[in-house]
Backbone and ligand atoms as CSV (ligand in chain L), in Angstrom:
chain,resi,resn,atom,element,x,y,z
A,1,MET,N,N,-122.011,-148.132,-25.891
A,1,MET,CA,C,-123.089,-148.084,-24.910
A,1,MET,C,C,-122.524,-148.203,-23.508
A,2,ALA,N,N,-123.159,-147.497,-22.593
A,2,ALA,CA,C,-122.732,-147.571,-21.205
A,2,ALA,C,C,-123.950,-147.686,-20.303
A,3,ALA,N,N,-123.823,-148.478,-19.273
A,3,ALA,CA,C,-124.923,-148.628,-18.330
A,3,ALA,C,C,-124.936,-147.440,-17.381
A,4,LEU,N,N,-126.056,-146.745,-17.295
A,4,LEU,CA,C,-126.206,-145.645,-16.354
A,4,LEU,C,C,-126.809,-146.138,-15.049
A,5,SER,N,N,-127.601,-147.182,-15.162
A,5,SER,CA,C,-128.247,-147.800,-14.004
A,5,SER,C,C,-128.712,-149.170,-14.465
A,6,LYS,N,N,-129.447,-149.855,-13.578
A,6,LYS,CA,C,-129.983,-151.150,-13.992
A,6,LYS,C,C,-131.107,-150.988,-15.003
A,7,LYS,N,N,-131.611,-149.781,-15.127
A,7,LYS,CA,C,-132.765,-149.562,-16.003
A,7,LYS,C,C,-132.409,-148.831,-17.294
A,8,LEU,N,N,-131.264,-148.146,-17.300
A,8,LEU,CA,C,-131.006,-147.217,-18.394
A,8,LEU,C,C,-129.579,-147.348,-18.901
A,9,ARG,N,N,-129.450,-147.236,-20.220
A,9,ARG,CA,C,-128.121,-147.205,-20.832
A,9,ARG,C,C,-128.024,-145.970,-21.701
A,10,SER,N,N,-126.830,-145.450,-21.842
A,10,SER,CA,C,-126.631,-144.345,-22.768
A,10,SER,C,C,-126.138,-144.903,-24.096
A,11,VAL,N,N,-126.563,-144.276,-25.171
A,11,VAL,CA,C,-126.219,-144.698,-26.515
A,11,VAL,C,C,-125.647,-143.497,-27.242
A,12,ASP,N,N,-124.850,-143.743,-28.250
A,12,ASP,CA,C,-124.264,-142.655,-29.036
A,12,ASP,C,C,-125.348,-141.678,-29.512
A,13,GLY,N,N,-124.969,-140.410,-29.606
A,13,GLY,CA,C,-125.895,-139.416,-30.129
A,13,GLY,C,C,-126.800,-138.824,-29.071
A,14,GLY,N,N,-126.389,-138.921,-27.787
A,14,GLY,CA,C,-127.194,-138.335,-26.721
A,14,GLY,C,C,-128.516,-139.039,-26.526
A,15,ARG,N,N,-128.527,-140.341,-26.766
A,15,ARG,CA,C,-129.774,-141.074,-26.590
A,15,ARG,C,C,-129.682,-142.012,-25.390
A,16,LEU,N,N,-130.839,-142.265,-24.804
A,16,LEU,CA,C,-130.934,-143.194,-23.686
A,16,LEU,C,C,-131.790,-144.371,-24.111
A,17,MET,N,N,-131.451,-145.546,-23.603
A,17,MET,CA,C,-132.141,-146.753,-24.023
A,17,MET,C,C,-132.658,-147.506,-22.816
A,18,PHE,N,N,-133.895,-147.965,-22.898
A,18,PHE,CA,C,-134.451,-148.796,-21.827
A,18,PHE,C,C,-135.107,-150.012,-22.461
A,19,TRP,N,N,-135.282,-151.026,-21.637
A,19,TRP,CA,C,-135.877,-152.261,-22.139
A,19,TRP,C,C,-137.385,-152.193,-21.981
A,20,CYS,N,N,-138.100,-152.472,-23.060
A,20,CYS,CA,C,-139.566,-152.433,-23.032
A,20,CYS,C,C,-140.099,-153.860,-22.953
A,21,PRO,N,N,-140.745,-154.202,-21.833
A,21,PRO,CA,C,-141.267,-155.568,-21.690
A,21,PRO,C,C,-142.469,-155.822,-22.596
A,22,GLY,N,N,-143.124,-154.744,-23.051
A,22,GLY,CA,C,-144.264,-154.925,-23.952
A,22,GLY,C,C,-143.805,-155.403,-25.321
A,23,CYS,N,N,-142.729,-154.794,-25.809
A,23,CYS,CA,C,-142.197,-155.126,-27.130
A,23,CYS,C,C,-141.133,-156.219,-27.034
A,24,ASP,N,N,-140.684,-156.500,-25.814
A,24,ASP,CA,C,-139.563,-157.405,-25.634
A,24,ASP,C,C,-138.374,-156.921,-26.461
A,25,GLY,N,N,-138.127,-155.634,-26.348
A,25,GLY,CA,C,-137.035,-155.026,-27.103
A,25,GLY,C,C,-136.649,-153.710,-26.463
A,26,ALA,N,N,-135.609,-153.080,-26.985
A,26,ALA,CA,C,-135.115,-151.829,-26.423
A,26,ALA,C,C,-135.704,-150.639,-27.181
A,27,HIS,N,N,-136.008,-149.578,-26.432
A,27,HIS,CA,C,-136.419,-148.324,-27.052
A,27,HIS,C,C,-135.401,-147.251,-26.710
A,28,GLN,N,N,-135.191,-146.328,-27.650
A,28,GLN,CA,C,-134.243,-145.238,-27.439
A,28,GLN,C,C,-134.960,-143.902,-27.519
A,29,VAL,N,N,-134.563,-142.987,-26.650
A,29,VAL,CA,C,-135.067,-141.627,-26.753
A,29,VAL,C,C,-133.880,-140.667,-26.736
A,30,GLY,N,N,-133.976,-139.608,-27.511
A,30,GLY,CA,C,-132.943,-138.583,-27.525
A,30,GLY,C,C,-133.211,-137.576,-26.416
A,31,VAL,N,N,-132.147,-137.204,-25.678
A,31,VAL,CA,C,-132.306,-136.183,-24.638
A,31,VAL,C,C,-131.221,-135.127,-24.830
A,32,GLY,N,N,-131.464,-133.958,-24.267
A,32,GLY,CA,C,-130.485,-132.879,-24.395
A,32,GLY,C,C,-130.472,-132.326,-25.807
A,33,ASP,N,N,-129.302,-131.832,-26.231
A,33,ASP,CA,C,-129.184,-131.241,-27.560
A,33,ASP,C,C,-128.722,-132.279,-28.560
A,34,GLY,N,N,-129.196,-132.162,-29.794
A,34,GLY,CA,C,-128.756,-133.077,-30.831
A,34,GLY,C,C,-129.816,-133.200,-31.906
A,35,PRO,N,N,-129.464,-133.940,-32.964
A,35,PRO,CA,C,-130.403,-134.092,-34.083
A,35,PRO,C,C,-131.565,-135.015,-33.733
A,36,GLY,N,N,-132.644,-134.861,-34.455
A,36,GLY,CA,C,-133.793,-135.739,-34.267
A,36,GLY,C,C,-134.652,-135.283,-33.107
A,37,PRO,N,N,-135.744,-136.003,-32.877
A,37,PRO,CA,C,-136.642,-135.633,-31.777
A,37,PRO,C,C,-135.959,-135.775,-30.426
A,38,ARG,N,N,-136.276,-134.881,-29.525
A,38,ARG,CA,C,-135.656,-134.878,-28.180
A,38,ARG,C,C,-136.742,-134.857,-27.120
A,39,TRP,N,N,-136.458,-135.576,-26.044
A,39,TRP,CA,C,-137.425,-135.634,-24.941
A,39,TRP,C,C,-136.860,-134.911,-23.717
A,40,GLY,N,N,-137.764,-134.463,-22.873
A,40,GLY,CA,C,-137.364,-133.972,-21.563
A,40,GLY,C,C,-136.982,-135.171,-20.700
A,41,TYR,N,N,-135.951,-134.986,-19.841
A,41,TYR,CA,C,-135.444,-136.083,-19.002
A,41,TYR,C,C,-135.139,-135.523,-17.631
A,42,ASN,N,N,-135.542,-136.250,-16.580
A,42,ASN,CA,C,-135.357,-135.745,-15.217
A,42,ASN,C,C,-133.945,-135.968,-14.677
A,43,GLY,N,N,-133.058,-136.610,-15.470
A,43,GLY,CA,C,-131.673,-136.772,-15.050
A,43,GLY,C,C,-131.461,-137.867,-14.023
A,44,ASN,N,N,-132.463,-138.656,-13.746
A,44,ASN,CA,C,-132.346,-139.719,-12.744
A,44,ASN,C,C,-132.390,-141.093,-13.419
A,45,PRO,N,N,-131.220,-141.735,-13.592
A,45,PRO,CA,C,-131.202,-143.010,-14.312
A,45,PRO,C,C,-131.870,-144.146,-13.552
A,46,ASP,N,N,-132.038,-143.990,-12.229
A,46,ASP,CA,C,-132.692,-145.043,-11.450
A,46,ASP,C,C,-134.215,-144.932,-11.515
A,47,ALA,N,N,-134.700,-143.732,-11.768
A,47,ALA,CA,C,-136.148,-143.523,-11.871
A,47,ALA,C,C,-136.411,-142.471,-12.946
A,48,PRO,N,N,-136.107,-142.821,-14.190
A,48,PRO,CA,C,-136.195,-141.810,-15.255
A,48,PRO,C,C,-137.636,-141.389,-15.575
A,49,THR,N,N,-137.759,-140.128,-15.934
A,49,THR,CA,C,-139.015,-139.596,-16.466
A,49,THR,C,C,-138.698,-138.959,-17.819
A,50,PHE,N,N,-139.452,-139.326,-18.838
A,50,PHE,CA,C,-139.315,-138.703,-20.149
A,50,PHE,C,C,-140.628,-138.026,-20.516
A,51,THR,N,N,-140.515,-136.855,-21.088
A,51,THR,CA,C,-141.730,-136.169,-21.559
A,51,THR,C,C,-141.484,-135.636,-22.958
A,52,PRO,N,N,-142.449,-135.608,-23.859
A,52,PRO,CA,C,-143.806,-136.135,-23.659
A,52,PRO,C,C,-143.822,-137.654,-23.855
A,53,SER,N,N,-144.926,-138.191,-24.325
A,53,SER,CA,C,-145.056,-139.638,-24.489
A,53,SER,C,C,-144.139,-140.147,-25.591
A,54,ILE,N,N,-143.875,-141.438,-25.565
A,54,ILE,CA,C,-142.982,-142.087,-26.529
A,54,ILE,C,C,-143.819,-142.998,-27.416
A,55,LEU,N,N,-143.739,-142.766,-28.713
A,55,LEU,CA,C,-144.491,-143.600,-29.658
A,55,LEU,C,C,-143.486,-144.349,-30.524
A,56,VAL,N,N,-143.576,-145.654,-30.514
A,56,VAL,CA,C,-142.673,-146.488,-31.308
A,56,VAL,C,C,-143.505,-147.263,-32.319
A,57,GLU,N,N,-143.159,-147.107,-33.576
A,57,GLU,CA,C,-143.827,-147.884,-34.610
A,57,GLU,C,C,-142.772,-148.490,-35.499
A,58,GLY,N,N,-143.025,-149.670,-35.992
A,58,GLY,CA,C,-142.048,-150.296,-36.872
A,58,GLY,C,C,-142.113,-151.791,-36.746
A,59,SER,N,N,-141.022,-152.439,-37.126
A,59,SER,CA,C,-140.980,-153.893,-37.067
A,59,SER,C,C,-139.887,-154.340,-36.126
A,60,MET,N,N,-140.210,-155.292,-35.281
A,60,MET,CA,C,-139.200,-155.923,-34.456
A,60,MET,C,C,-139.231,-157.403,-34.772
A,61,ARG,N,N,-138.445,-158.150,-33.983
A,61,ARG,CA,C,-138.324,-159.575,-34.296
A,61,ARG,C,C,-139.674,-160.262,-34.445
A,62,LYS,N,N,-140.625,-159.886,-33.575
A,62,LYS,CA,C,-141.890,-160.631,-33.561
A,62,LYS,C,C,-142.919,-160.046,-34.521
A,63,GLY,N,N,-142.552,-159.020,-35.276
A,63,GLY,CA,C,-143.481,-158.487,-36.256
A,63,GLY,C,C,-143.747,-157.012,-36.034
A,64,PRO,N,N,-144.813,-156.463,-36.668
A,64,PRO,CA,C,-145.106,-155.041,-36.542
A,64,PRO,C,C,-145.451,-154.674,-35.107
A,65,ILE,N,N,-144.963,-153.525,-34.657
A,65,ILE,CA,C,-145.301,-153.091,-33.307
A,65,ILE,C,C,-145.828,-151.671,-33.313
A,66,ARG,N,N,-146.667,-151.398,-32.351
A,66,ARG,CA,C,-147.052,-150.042,-32.020
A,66,ARG,C,C,-147.022,-149.975,-30.504
A,67,CYS,N,N,-146.209,-149.093,-29.989
A,67,CYS,CA,C,-145.999,-149.020,-28.546
A,67,CYS,C,C,-146.029,-147.550,-28.158
A,68,HIS,N,N,-146.978,-147.173,-27.336
A,68,HIS,CA,C,-147.175,-145.764,-26.969
A,68,HIS,C,C,-147.205,-145.686,-25.448
A,69,SER,N,N,-146.274,-144.925,-24.887
A,69,SER,CA,C,-146.165,-144.967,-23.427
A,69,SER,C,C,-145.708,-143.639,-22.842
A,70,PHE,N,N,-146.008,-143.469,-21.582
A,70,PHE,CA,C,-145.394,-142.430,-20.763
A,70,PHE,C,C,-144.419,-143.108,-19.811
A,71,VAL,N,N,-143.180,-142.628,-19.766
A,71,VAL,CA,C,-142.220,-143.143,-18.799
A,71,VAL,C,C,-142.102,-142.106,-17.683
A,72,THR,N,N,-142.499,-142.506,-16.474
A,72,THR,CA,C,-142.539,-141.593,-15.327
A,72,THR,C,C,-141.966,-142.291,-14.105
A,73,ASP,N,N,-140.933,-141.666,-13.503
A,73,ASP,CA,C,-140.322,-142.202,-12.273
A,73,ASP,C,C,-139.968,-143.679,-12.394
A,74,GLY,N,N,-139.402,-144.057,-13.521
A,74,GLY,CA,C,-138.933,-145.426,-13.691
A,74,GLY,C,C,-140.019,-146.432,-14.025
A,75,ARG,N,N,-141.231,-145.944,-14.257
A,75,ARG,CA,C,-142.319,-146.848,-14.628
A,75,ARG,C,C,-142.838,-146.511,-16.021
A,76,ILE,N,N,-143.271,-147.538,-16.731
A,76,ILE,CA,C,-143.798,-147.347,-18.077
A,76,ILE,C,C,-145.315,-147.497,-18.038
A,77,GLN,N,N,-146.005,-146.423,-18.419
A,77,GLN,CA,C,-147.464,-146.497,-18.510
A,77,GLN,C,C,-147.819,-146.710,-19.979
A,78,PHE,N,N,-148.211,-147.924,-20.298
A,78,PHE,CA,C,-148.571,-148.229,-21.684
A,78,PHE,C,C,-149.993,-147.742,-21.946
A,79,LEU,N,N,-150.143,-146.985,-23.014
A,79,LEU,CA,C,-151.464,-146.471,-23.348
A,79,LEU,C,C,-152.270,-147.544,-24.090
A,80,ALA,N,N,-153.553,-147.271,-24.210
A,80,ALA,CA,C,-154.468,-148.289,-24.744
A,80,ALA,C,C,-154.204,-148.591,-26.217
A,81,ASP,N,N,-153.494,-147.686,-26.917
A,81,ASP,CA,C,-153.309,-147.909,-28.360
A,81,ASP,C,C,-152.053,-148.726,-28.687
A,82,CYS,N,N,-151.429,-149.328,-27.669
A,82,CYS,CA,C,-150.342,-150.271,-27.946
A,82,CYS,C,C,-150.937,-151.543,-28.567
A,83,ASN,N,N,-150.149,-152.223,-29.399
A,83,ASN,CA,C,-150.665,-153.469,-29.987
A,83,ASN,C,C,-150.126,-154.704,-29.264
A,84,HIS,N,N,-149.508,-154.487,-28.082
A,84,HIS,CA,C,-148.982,-155.650,-27.359
A,84,HIS,C,C,-149.785,-155.912,-26.084
A,85,ALA,N,N,-149.421,-156.997,-25.415
A,85,ALA,CA,C,-150.231,-157.509,-24.306
A,85,ALA,C,C,-150.274,-156.571,-23.099
A,86,LEU,N,N,-149.330,-155.629,-23.003
A,86,LEU,CA,C,-149.284,-154.755,-21.832
A,86,LEU,C,C,-150.046,-153.449,-22.041
A,87,ALA,N,N,-150.782,-153.339,-23.141
A,87,ALA,CA,C,-151.583,-152.132,-23.403
A,87,ALA,C,C,-152.469,-151.835,-22.202
A,88,GLY,N,N,-152.468,-150.576,-21.779
A,88,GLY,CA,C,-153.329,-150.175,-20.676
A,88,GLY,C,C,-152.756,-150.457,-19.304
A,89,GLN,N,N,-151.565,-151.056,-19.232
A,89,GLN,CA,C,-150.972,-151.393,-17.939
A,89,GLN,C,C,-149.779,-150.480,-17.635
A,90,THR,N,N,-149.446,-150.387,-16.349
A,90,THR,CA,C,-148.268,-149.636,-15.923
A,90,THR,C,C,-147.311,-150.607,-15.236
A,91,VAL,N,N,-146.070,-150.640,-15.700
A,91,VAL,CA,C,-145.093,-151.598,-15.153
A,91,VAL,C,C,-143.764,-150.877,-14.896
A,92,ASP,N,N,-142.934,-151.457,-14.031
A,92,ASP,CA,C,-141.587,-150.928,-13.823
A,92,ASP,C,C,-140.737,-151.193,-15.057
A,93,ILE,N,N,-139.812,-150.266,-15.348
A,93,ILE,CA,C,-138.799,-150.582,-16.351
A,93,ILE,C,C,-137.997,-151.758,-15.803
A,94,PRO,N,N,-137.842,-152.838,-16.583
A,94,PRO,CA,C,-137.149,-154.020,-16.055
A,94,PRO,C,C,-135.720,-153.685,-15.628
A,95,GLU,N,N,-135.339,-154.180,-14.438
A,95,GLU,CA,C,-133.952,-154.037,-14.013
A,95,GLU,C,C,-133.161,-155.238,-14.520
A,96,GLY,N,N,-131.859,-155.127,-14.404
A,96,GLY,CA,C,-131.043,-156.239,-14.869
A,96,GLY,C,C,-131.173,-156.442,-16.359
A,97,GLY,N,N,-131.474,-155.329,-17.056
A,97,GLY,CA,C,-131.592,-155.424,-18.506
A,97,GLY,C,C,-130.271,-155.699,-19.181
A,98,GLY,N,N,-129.198,-155.734,-18.372
A,98,GLY,CA,C,-127.869,-155.924,-18.952
A,98,GLY,C,C,-127.764,-157.181,-19.795
A,99,VAL,N,N,-128.363,-158.245,-19.322
A,99,VAL,CA,C,-128.311,-159.497,-20.071
A,99,VAL,C,C,-129.024,-159.328,-21.397
A,100,MET,N,N,-130.195,-158.685,-21.333
A,100,MET,CA,C,-130.971,-158.493,-22.552
A,100,MET,C,C,-130.270,-157.516,-23.492
A,101,PHE,N,N,-129.685,-156.462,-22.912
A,101,PHE,CA,C,-128.958,-155.517,-23.746
A,101,PHE,C,C,-127.749,-156.192,-24.372
A,102,GLY,N,N,-127.138,-157.088,-23.594
A,102,GLY,CA,C,-126.015,-157.838,-24.134
A,102,GLY,C,C,-126.441,-158.655,-25.341
A,103,LEU,N,N,-127.630,-159.244,-25.212
A,103,LEU,CA,C,-128.189,-160.009,-26.323
A,103,LEU,C,C,-128.412,-159.083,-27.517
A,104,LEU,N,N,-128.906,-157.883,-27.195
A,104,LEU,CA,C,-129.164,-156.918,-28.259
A,104,LEU,C,C,-127.868,-156.533,-28.968
A,105,ASP,N,N,-126.809,-156.311,-28.160
A,105,ASP,CA,C,-125.507,-155.996,-28.755
A,105,ASP,C,C,-125.090,-157.102,-29.717
A,106,TRP,N,N,-125.268,-158.318,-29.245
A,106,TRP,CA,C,-124.874,-159.450,-30.063
A,106,TRP,C,C,-125.710,-159.490,-31.342
A,107,MET,N,N,-127.020,-159.219,-31.187
A,107,MET,CA,C,-127.888,-159.268,-32.361
A,107,MET,C,C,-127.528,-158.170,-33.353
A,108,LYS,N,N,-127.196,-156.997,-32.818
A,108,LYS,CA,C,-126.789,-155.908,-33.704
A,108,LYS,C,C,-125.533,-156.301,-34.457
A,109,PHE,N,N,-124.633,-156.930,-33.701
A,109,PHE,CA,C,-123.393,-157.378,-34.316
A,109,PHE,C,C,-123.705,-158.385,-35.424
A,110,ALA,N,N,-124.660,-159.261,-35.137
A,110,ALA,CA,C,-124.992,-160.324,-36.085
A,110,ALA,C,C,-125.838,-159.816,-37.245
A,111,ALA,N,N,-126.731,-158.900,-36.960
A,111,ALA,CA,C,-127.713,-158.512,-37.979
A,111,ALA,C,C,-127.481,-157.107,-38.512
A,112,GLY,N,N,-126.399,-156.465,-38.091
A,112,GLY,CA,C,-126.157,-155.100,-38.542
A,112,GLY,C,C,-127.168,-154.154,-37.921
A,113,ALA,N,N,-127.351,-153.005,-38.503
A,113,ALA,CA,C,-128.245,-152.006,-37.921
A,113,ALA,C,C,-129.676,-152.185,-38.393
A,114,ALA,N,N,-129.936,-153.227,-39.149
A,114,ALA,CA,C,-131.247,-153.373,-39.794
A,114,ALA,C,C,-132.398,-153.294,-38.806
A,115,MET,N,N,-132.246,-153.967,-37.655
A,115,MET,CA,C,-133.350,-154.006,-36.719
A,115,MET,C,C,-133.642,-152.621,-36.159
A,116,GLY,N,N,-132.602,-151.931,-35.718
A,116,GLY,CA,C,-132.807,-150.605,-35.157
A,116,GLY,C,C,-133.313,-149.623,-36.198
A,117,ALA,N,N,-132.842,-149.781,-37.428
A,117,ALA,CA,C,-133.193,-148.832,-38.473
A,117,ALA,C,C,-134.664,-148.916,-38.836
A,118,ALA,N,N,-135.281,-150.054,-38.547
A,118,ALA,CA,C,-136.687,-150.224,-38.919
A,118,ALA,C,C,-137.620,-149.496,-37.967
A,119,LEU,N,N,-137.077,-149.034,-36.843
A,119,LEU,CA,C,-137.929,-148.405,-35.838
A,119,LEU,C,C,-138.013,-146.903,-36.033
A,120,ILE,N,N,-139.209,-146.387,-35.868
A,120,ILE,CA,C,-139.400,-144.948,-35.892
A,120,ILE,C,C,-139.856,-144.545,-34.504
A,121,VAL,N,N,-139.051,-143.752,-33.822
A,121,VAL,CA,C,-139.405,-143.339,-32.470
A,121,VAL,C,C,-139.562,-141.829,-32.457
A,122,VAL,N,N,-140.752,-141.375,-32.201
A,122,VAL,CA,C,-141.004,-139.937,-32.181
A,122,VAL,C,C,-141.988,-139.626,-31.065
A,123,PRO,N,N,-141.927,-138.385,-30.545
A,123,PRO,CA,C,-143.022,-137.992,-29.647
A,123,PRO,C,C,-144.303,-137.999,-30.474
A,124,ALA,N,N,-145.386,-138.471,-29.906
A,124,ALA,CA,C,-146.630,-138.635,-30.666
A,124,ALA,C,C,-147.054,-137.336,-31.324
A,125,TYR,N,N,-146.864,-136.218,-30.635
A,125,TYR,CA,C,-147.375,-134.973,-31.193
A,125,TYR,C,C,-146.582,-134.492,-32.395
A,126,VAL,N,N,-145.362,-135.004,-32.550
A,126,VAL,CA,C,-144.521,-134.589,-33.679
A,126,VAL,C,C,-144.910,-135.330,-34.950
A,127,LYS,N,N,-145.519,-136.494,-34.767
A,127,LYS,CA,C,-145.707,-137.401,-35.879
A,127,LYS,C,C,-146.424,-136.756,-37.064
A,128,GLY,N,N,-147.498,-136.046,-36.776
A,128,GLY,CA,C,-148.271,-135.440,-37.848
A,128,GLY,C,C,-147.484,-134.387,-38.604
A,129,LYS,N,N,-146.514,-133.795,-37.928
A,129,LYS,CA,C,-145.748,-132.719,-38.549
A,129,LYS,C,C,-144.520,-133.250,-39.274
A,130,ALA,N,N,-144.255,-134.537,-39.147
A,130,ALA,CA,C,-142.994,-135.083,-39.647
A,130,ALA,C,C,-142.798,-134.826,-41.132
A,131,ALA,N,N,-143.845,-135.019,-41.930
A,131,ALA,CA,C,-143.714,-134.843,-43.373
A,131,ALA,C,C,-143.295,-133.417,-43.692
A,132,GLY,N,N,-143.927,-132.449,-43.052
A,132,GLY,CA,C,-143.601,-131.047,-43.295
A,132,GLY,C,C,-142.185,-130.727,-42.875
A,133,ARG,N,N,-141.763,-131.309,-41.733
A,133,ARG,CA,C,-140.407,-131.044,-41.248
A,133,ARG,C,C,-139.372,-131.629,-42.188
A,134,GLU,N,N,-139.655,-132.822,-42.696
A,134,GLU,CA,C,-138.732,-133.425,-43.644
A,134,GLU,C,C,-138.570,-132.536,-44.864
A,135,GLN,N,N,-139.706,-132.043,-45.345
A,135,GLN,CA,C,-139.690,-131.172,-46.518
A,135,GLN,C,C,-138.861,-129.928,-46.229
A,136,ALA,N,N,-139.048,-129.378,-45.022
A,136,ALA,CA,C,-138.300,-128.179,-44.647
A,136,ALA,C,C,-136.799,-128.484,-44.601
A,137,ALA,N,N,-136.452,-129.660,-44.094
A,137,ALA,CA,C,-135.044,-130.049,-44.004
A,137,ALA,C,C,-134.445,-130.189,-45.396
A,138,VAL,N,N,-135.217,-130.779,-46.307
A,138,VAL,CA,C,-134.739,-130.928,-47.683
A,138,VAL,C,C,-134.554,-129.551,-48.319
A,139,SER,N,N,-135.512,-128.679,-48.079
A,139,SER,CA,C,-135.412,-127.335,-48.646
A,139,SER,C,C,-134.168,-126.631,-48.125
A,140,ALA,N,N,-133.929,-126.749,-46.811
A,140,ALA,CA,C,-132.776,-126.099,-46.205
A,140,ALA,C,C,-131.484,-126.657,-46.800
A,141,LEU,N,N,-131.470,-127.966,-47.002
A,141,LEU,CA,C,-130.295,-128.616,-47.562
A,141,LEU,C,C,-130.047,-128.108,-48.981
A,142,GLU,N,N,-131.118,-128.043,-49.758
A,142,GLU,CA,C,-130.984,-127.556,-51.134
A,142,GLU,C,C,-130.458,-126.130,-51.143
A,143,THR,N,N,-130.958,-125.338,-50.198
A,143,THR,CA,C,-130.520,-123.955,-50.123
A,143,THR,C,C,-129.019,-123.884,-49.847
A,144,SER,N,N,-128.558,-124.711,-48.876
A,144,SER,CA,C,-127.142,-124.652,-48.526
A,144,SER,C,C,-126.287,-125.179,-49.677
A,145,VAL,N,N,-126.800,-126.178,-50.396
A,145,VAL,CA,C,-126.062,-126.687,-51.556
A,145,VAL,C,C,-125.928,-125.593,-52.602
A,146,LYS,N,N,-127.017,-124.867,-52.811
A,146,LYS,CA,C,-126.982,-123.776,-53.792
A,146,LYS,C,C,-125.957,-122.721,-53.367
A,147,ILE,N,N,-125.939,-122.426,-52.054
A,147,ILE,CA,C,-124.996,-121.430,-51.553
A,147,ILE,C,C,-123.570,-121.896,-51.792
A,148,LEU,N,N,-123.316,-123.191,-51.493
A,148,LEU,CA,C,-121.981,-123.744,-51.716
A,148,LEU,C,C,-121.593,-123.619,-53.187
A,149,ARG,N,N,-122.556,-123.929,-54.046
A,149,ARG,CA,C,-122.279,-123.841,-55.489
A,149,ARG,C,C,-121.953,-122.411,-55.896
A,150,THR,N,N,-122.680,-121.473,-55.302
A,150,THR,CA,C,-122.453,-120.071,-55.618
A,150,THR,C,C,-121.040,-119.648,-55.210
A,151,LYS,N,N,-120.643,-120.124,-54.010
A,151,LYS,CA,C,-119.306,-119.781,-53.498
A,151,LYS,C,C,-118.221,-120.396,-54.383
A,152,ALA,N,N,-118.464,-121.638,-54.830
A,152,ALA,CA,C,-117.460,-122.304,-55.661
A,152,ALA,C,C,-117.384,-121.591,-57.009
L,1,ZN,ZN,ZN,-142.409,-150.934,-26.428
């Protein structure tokens, strides 16, 4: 991980991470080219904008979370369907997240990838299509396996 600014860190796999004060945890979004869902990014780590909205569902330290937001010009607009106290509010992405990210690094070290693996982060509009896409991915994989078998 590398700090891009006080608000943003880069993570392996072309992902960017910011601290969410609603969840009291870090969220990651994929930008540019790469596997998994990808968001549009304005390229400004001091005032990042991601499109479309970011929907996070899963379990964090404090229990089940649902966090749905638009990140625009370095501010997080939490939509009304969040299950945390900041639902419906717009706040700055916390600066000085380095200490918290450091804590996160330590927790990952201590707890393995379990915490991050429990999170599902997708653009909201993709969510309904996820099952179909998974099926398509499995089909494609089976096809390539069959091709490999044919070649062998
Ligand atoms: Zn959140």
